[in-house]
Backbone as CSV, one residue per row, in Angstrom:
resi,resn,N_x,N_y,N_z,CA_x,CA_y,CA_z,C_x,C_y,C_z
1,MET,-22.226,44.777,13.810,-22.043,43.225,13.300,-23.477,42.844,13.024
2,VAL,-23.442,42.178,11.799,-24.726,41.659,11.233,-25.026,40.242,11.950
3,GLU,-26.327,39.908,12.096,-26.644,38.693,12.546,-26.663,37.558,11.249
4,PHE,-26.037,36.507,11.537,-26.173,35.566,10.454,-25.968,34.137,11.160
5,THR,-26.436,33.157,10.325,-26.248,31.780,10.746,-25.441,31.065,9.675
6,LEU,-24.856,29.946,10.153,-24.201,29.000,9.194,-24.937,27.805,9.126
7,ARG,-25.006,27.094,8.053,-25.696,25.879,7.907,-25.227,25.206,6.677
8,PRO,-25.430,23.718,6.600,-24.954,23.073,5.326,-25.635,23.609,4.152
9,CYS,-25.068,23.429,2.972,-25.630,24.011,1.686,-26.742,22.951,1.227
10,ARG,-27.755,23.546,0.603,-28.817,22.608,-0.016,-28.743,22.899,-1.382
11,SER,-29.342,22.044,-2.181,-29.474,22.218,-3.510,-30.215,23.453,-3.999
12,SER,-31.266,23.893,-3.124,-32.029,25.025,-3.362,-31.311,26.344,-3.192
13,ASP,-30.108,26.224,-2.672,-29.177,27.444,-2.446,-28.355,27.725,-3.711
14,LEU,-28.341,26.889,-4.696,-27.324,27.054,-5.750,-27.586,28.394,-6.523
15,ARG,-28.750,28.844,-6.775,-28.943,30.071,-7.470,-28.300,31.259,-6.732
16,GLU,-28.635,31.275,-5.377,-27.959,32.279,-4.575,-26.509,32.244,-4.508
17,ILE,-25.989,31.086,-4.457,-24.538,30.846,-4.403,-24.015,31.460,-5.578
18,LEU,-24.566,31.219,-6.813,-23.886,31.791,-8.053,-24.060,33.186,-7.944
19,ALA,-24.988,33.803,-7.447,-25.140,35.340,-7.394,-24.069,35.880,-6.439
20,VAL,-23.841,35.143,-5.351,-22.601,35.636,-4.413,-21.294,35.637,-5.204
21,GLU,-21.097,34.349,-5.872,-20.018,34.060,-6.581,-19.660,35.130,-7.738
22,LYS,-20.628,35.443,-8.496,-20.473,36.457,-9.539,-20.213,37.844,-8.916
23,ALA,-20.871,38.216,-7.772,-20.548,39.453,-7.155,-19.272,39.467,-6.655
24,ALA,-18.762,38.396,-6.012,-17.396,38.245,-5.365,-16.242,38.163,-6.301
25,PHE,-16.321,37.373,-7.342,-15.452,37.242,-8.354,-15.995,37.290,-9.874
26,PRO,-16.267,38.687,-10.169,-16.815,38.838,-11.519,-16.022,38.361,-12.802
27,ASP,-14.743,38.305,-12.481,-13.848,37.981,-13.725,-13.683,36.531,-13.764
28,SER,-13.755,35.744,-12.726,-13.607,34.317,-12.733,-14.468,33.360,-11.811
29,PRO,-15.745,33.558,-11.950,-16.589,32.765,-10.967,-16.642,31.270,-11.446
30,TYR,-16.789,30.521,-10.329,-17.207,28.934,-10.630,-18.594,28.928,-11.198
31,SER,-18.736,27.866,-11.912,-19.923,27.565,-12.783,-20.953,26.883,-11.927
32,TRP,-22.195,26.689,-12.462,-23.237,25.854,-11.857,-22.756,24.380,-11.697
33,PRO,-22.127,23.705,-12.791,-21.709,22.484,-12.669,-20.627,22.209,-11.496
34,GLU,-19.682,23.256,-11.339,-18.731,23.044,-10.302,-19.380,23.167,-8.925
35,PHE,-20.383,23.920,-8.706,-21.045,23.927,-7.339,-21.895,22.683,-7.198
36,VAL,-22.500,22.162,-8.196,-23.179,20.822,-8.167,-22.209,19.741,-7.753
37,TYR,-20.981,19.818,-8.263,-19.818,18.918,-7.864,-19.748,19.036,-6.337
38,PHE,-19.442,20.197,-5.951,-19.171,20.467,-4.400,-20.319,19.936,-3.611
39,LEU,-21.545,20.183,-4.109,-22.661,19.795,-3.309,-22.959,18.265,-3.253
40,THR,-22.636,17.489,-4.307,-22.959,16.168,-4.298,-21.761,15.178,-4.052
41,TRP,-20.559,15.640,-4.160,-19.260,14.713,-3.907,-19.286,14.444,-2.496
42,PRO,-19.104,13.137,-2.105,-18.950,12.730,-0.661,-17.709,13.366,-0.041
43,GLY,-17.888,13.842,1.265,-16.741,14.351,1.941,-16.443,15.805,1.801
44,VAL,-17.144,16.472,0.926,-17.028,17.799,0.622,-17.691,18.725,1.646
45,GLY,-17.078,19.549,2.516,-17.841,20.452,3.329,-18.204,21.550,2.524
46,PHE,-19.502,21.939,2.646,-20.217,23.021,1.817,-21.072,23.730,2.798
47,THR,-20.667,24.915,3.317,-21.355,25.580,4.342,-21.721,26.856,3.772
48,VAL,-23.063,27.430,4.167,-23.394,28.811,3.593,-23.669,29.699,4.836
49,ALA,-23.567,30.934,4.646,-23.955,31.927,5.634,-25.279,32.619,5.156
50,VAL,-26.127,32.734,6.194,-27.557,33.231,5.767,-27.856,34.359,6.809
51,THR,-28.246,35.408,6.312,-28.822,36.474,7.186,-30.133,37.006,6.567
52,ASP,-31.213,37.214,7.419,-32.420,37.774,6.942,-33.102,36.850,5.799
53,GLU,-32.767,35.629,5.956,-33.173,34.602,4.821,-32.583,34.878,3.538
54,ARG,-31.379,35.677,3.507,-30.638,35.837,2.325,-29.236,35.066,2.424
55,LEU,-28.906,34.364,1.384,-27.592,33.796,1.412,-26.587,34.738,1.041
56,VAL,-25.535,34.919,1.988,-24.559,36.064,1.744,-23.080,35.537,1.747
57,GLY,-22.884,34.300,1.814,-21.607,33.718,1.625,-21.570,32.192,1.716
58,TYR,-20.395,31.768,1.391,-20.199,30.196,1.312,-18.813,29.731,1.465
59,VAL,-18.514,28.569,1.869,-17.196,27.988,1.753,-17.251,26.512,1.417
60,THR,-16.444,26.157,0.653,-16.225,24.612,0.360,-14.881,24.167,0.687
61,SER,-14.705,22.909,1.149,-13.472,22.261,1.578,-13.608,20.880,1.306
62,THR,-12.449,20.447,0.925,-12.273,18.960,0.638,-10.965,18.402,1.183
63,GLY,-10.877,17.087,1.032,-9.693,16.502,1.604,-9.364,15.205,0.914
64,ALA,-8.078,14.869,0.830,-7.685,13.556,0.170,-6.337,13.153,0.805
65,SER,-6.190,12.048,1.067,-4.963,11.425,1.810,-4.576,12.232,2.987
66,ASP,-3.510,12.967,3.045,-2.987,13.737,4.269,-3.203,15.212,4.050
67,ARG,-3.926,15.655,3.149,-4.078,17.188,3.018,-5.613,17.612,2.647
68,GLY,-5.970,18.624,3.382,-7.104,19.277,3.212,-6.968,20.549,2.343
69,MET,-8.091,20.908,1.809,-8.084,21.989,0.763,-9.458,22.947,0.966
70,ILE,-9.105,24.182,1.235,-10.135,25.195,1.050,-10.381,25.436,-0.387
71,GLN,-11.353,25.101,-1.017,-11.683,25.111,-2.436,-12.069,26.526,-2.862
72,SER,-12.939,27.003,-2.019,-13.562,28.457,-2.374,-14.181,29.008,-1.285
73,ILE,-14.137,30.152,-1.147,-14.850,31.034,-0.163,-15.189,32.373,-0.691
74,ALA,-16.483,32.732,-0.420,-16.851,34.053,-0.916,-18.064,34.618,-0.007
75,VAL,-17.912,35.987,0.179,-19.013,36.778,0.953,-19.194,37.893,-0.081
76,SER,-20.689,38.039,-0.126,-21.158,39.121,-0.844,-20.521,40.420,-0.409
77,PRO,-20.157,41.246,-1.528,-19.368,42.488,-1.227,-19.986,43.381,-0.074
78,GLU,-21.375,43.557,-0.042,-21.961,44.530,0.715,-22.097,43.887,2.352
79,TYR,-21.679,42.461,2.464,-21.665,41.989,3.839,-20.246,41.691,4.341
80,ARG,-19.146,42.237,3.622,-17.819,41.917,4.050,-17.471,42.686,5.297
81,LYS,-16.481,42.233,6.060,-15.978,43.030,7.196,-16.958,42.934,8.306
82,ARG,-17.737,41.862,8.391,-18.750,41.706,9.514,-18.677,40.398,10.140
83,GLY,-17.570,39.722,9.901,-17.303,38.385,10.734,-17.630,37.199,9.913
84,ILE,-18.369,37.362,8.764,-18.885,36.145,8.128,-17.786,35.327,7.612
85,GLY,-16.743,35.970,6.854,-15.540,35.211,6.291,-14.826,34.497,7.356
86,ARG,-14.655,35.146,8.454,-13.984,34.423,9.554,-14.783,33.208,10.103
87,ALA,-16.182,33.375,10.223,-16.966,32.251,10.590,-16.998,31.064,9.543
88,LEU,-17.027,31.445,8.401,-16.831,30.418,7.331,-15.482,29.744,7.367
89,MET,-14.400,30.494,7.508,-13.118,29.763,7.576,-13.064,28.872,8.746
90,LYS,-13.551,29.278,9.766,-13.588,28.476,11.177,-14.408,27.130,10.757
91,SER,-15.557,27.316,10.023,-16.426,26.087,9.793,-15.559,25.131,8.967
92,ALA,-14.916,25.669,7.785,-14.102,24.850,6.886,-12.940,24.244,7.630
93,LEU,-12.301,24.868,8.458,-11.221,24.321,9.312,-11.599,23.264,10.156
94,GLU,-12.825,23.335,10.804,-13.375,22.290,11.768,-13.640,21.051,10.770
95,HIS,-14.239,21.288,9.585,-14.492,20.239,8.654,-13.234,19.427,8.316
96,LEU,-12.045,20.161,8.186,-10.794,19.635,7.775,-10.006,19.280,8.961
97,SER,-10.410,19.176,10.082,-9.529,19.114,11.341,-8.749,17.772,11.357
98,MET,-9.074,16.820,10.693,-8.380,15.530,10.712,-7.039,15.593,9.738
99,TYR,-6.822,16.589,9.029,-5.810,16.708,8.102,-4.703,17.639,8.787
100,GLU,-3.523,17.071,8.667,-2.360,17.777,9.225,-2.003,19.106,8.559
101,ARG,-2.104,19.097,7.357,-2.034,20.423,6.485,-3.126,20.671,5.809
102,VAL,-3.422,21.992,5.612,-4.727,22.520,4.827,-4.135,23.556,4.062
103,TYR,-4.469,23.421,2.704,-3.919,24.368,1.577,-5.104,25.068,1.037
104,LEU,-4.740,26.127,0.263,-5.608,26.958,-0.372,-4.927,27.793,-1.478
105,LEU,-5.659,28.233,-2.568,-5.019,29.179,-3.400,-5.775,30.441,-3.413
106,VAL,-5.087,31.453,-3.665,-5.665,32.785,-3.586,-5.018,33.714,-4.588
107,ASP,-5.925,34.652,-5.069,-5.440,35.577,-6.182,-4.299,36.425,-5.427
108,ARG,-3.195,36.579,-6.040,-2.099,37.326,-5.325,-2.536,38.800,-5.100
109,ASP,-3.572,39.275,-5.757,-3.984,40.775,-5.698,-5.121,40.858,-4.635
110,ASN,-5.522,39.721,-4.035,-6.653,39.765,-3.123,-6.161,39.929,-1.687
111,VAL,-5.796,41.123,-1.326,-5.023,41.578,-0.056,-6.071,41.278,1.035
112,ALA,-7.312,41.481,0.968,-8.213,41.225,2.064,-8.269,39.734,2.318
113,ALA,-8.431,38.889,1.479,-8.428,37.402,1.515,-7.046,36.853,2.244
114,ILE,-6.034,37.343,1.672,-4.767,37.011,2.265,-4.641,37.381,3.778
115,SER,-5.119,38.584,4.127,-5.024,39.023,5.483,-5.930,38.017,6.311
116,LEU,-7.072,37.675,5.709,-8.012,36.683,6.503,-7.253,35.402,6.700
117,TYR,-6.527,34.928,5.729,-5.936,33.662,5.887,-4.707,33.637,6.776
118,HIS,-4.098,34.817,6.843,-2.981,34.907,7.780,-3.667,34.908,9.279
119,MET,-4.804,35.568,9.406,-5.456,35.319,10.786,-5.609,33.900,11.245
120,PHE,-5.621,33.015,10.259,-5.853,31.431,10.616,-4.602,30.776,10.508
121,ALA,-3.611,31.497,10.620,-2.126,30.824,10.571,-1.703,30.349,9.234
122,PHE,-2.337,30.793,8.089,-1.916,30.242,6.738,-0.590,31.143,6.467
123,LYS,0.362,30.472,5.699,1.486,31.043,5.275,1.680,30.790,3.838
124,GLU,2.444,31.633,3.101,2.666,31.411,1.686,3.662,30.380,1.492
125,THR,3.546,29.380,0.676,4.429,28.391,0.388,5.565,28.820,-0.537
126,GLY,5.348,29.831,-1.239,6.424,30.119,-2.354,6.004,29.794,-3.815
127,LYS,4.925,28.918,-3.779,4.443,28.347,-5.039,3.445,29.321,-5.658
128,VAL,3.703,29.735,-6.917,2.985,30.625,-7.704,2.514,29.930,-8.874
129,MET,1.200,29.998,-9.299,0.632,29.353,-10.470,0.290,30.637,-11.449
130,ARG,1.034,30.806,-12.295,1.077,31.987,-13.354,-0.234,31.804,-14.116
131,GLY,-1.025,32.919,-14.124,-2.200,32.917,-15.026,-3.269,31.898,-14.570
132,TYR,-3.225,31.581,-13.437,-4.312,30.491,-12.896,-5.668,30.811,-13.150
133,TYR,-6.116,32.154,-12.844,-7.423,32.501,-12.782,-7.892,32.793,-14.231
134,LYS,-9.162,32.704,-14.568,-9.774,33.046,-15.810,-9.345,34.451,-16.263
135,ASN,-9.193,35.376,-15.409,-8.759,36.783,-15.695,-7.389,36.802,-16.035
136,GLY,-6.567,35.778,-15.770,-5.195,35.953,-16.125,-4.385,36.197,-14.767
137,ASN,-4.914,36.446,-13.639,-4.209,36.739,-12.436,-3.505,35.464,-11.921
138,ASP,-2.458,35.600,-11.205,-1.621,34.416,-10.710,-2.335,34.065,-9.298
139,ALA,-2.112,32.897,-9.049,-2.654,32.303,-7.686,-1.364,32.077,-6.834
140,ILE,-1.443,32.269,-5.542,-0.334,31.877,-4.633,-0.871,30.877,-3.755
141,GLU,-0.099,29.830,-3.433,-0.565,28.677,-2.520,-0.155,29.168,-1.169
142,MET,-1.136,28.814,-0.207,-0.857,28.995,1.189,-1.174,27.860,1.988
143,VAL,-0.568,27.595,2.999,-0.641,26.273,3.791,-0.881,26.583,5.352
144,ARG,-1.548,25.904,6.013,-1.587,25.930,7.558,-1.305,24.638,8.137
């Protein structure tokens, strides 16, 4: 198990977040302006995981009316399977604890992520967004 800490994202983290994003999702990464939005929009939870002064993961979460949404979560490939994704999910769900339902979208081929979401009691809703991702992959909706 690797030692890591979670903390709120800072604007100085954005370059490292982009590096994590590109490593995690090389075919369909979020852009700099999208991360600036997550960082500056009121009410968005934006948590990063840091180990040895290196940013190795992040999660963003938002909410509106009666539903929360995990917008994005990523862990650097070389730091996966070390509890970082679980800790980030727990942080996001704590941020969204006032919402009765929490949704997320996931690439239907991302078996590891789907397994993580099942650990947190997310279930597939049956809704599929065909060609949702920039690489043409479908997204499935999950809810907790």
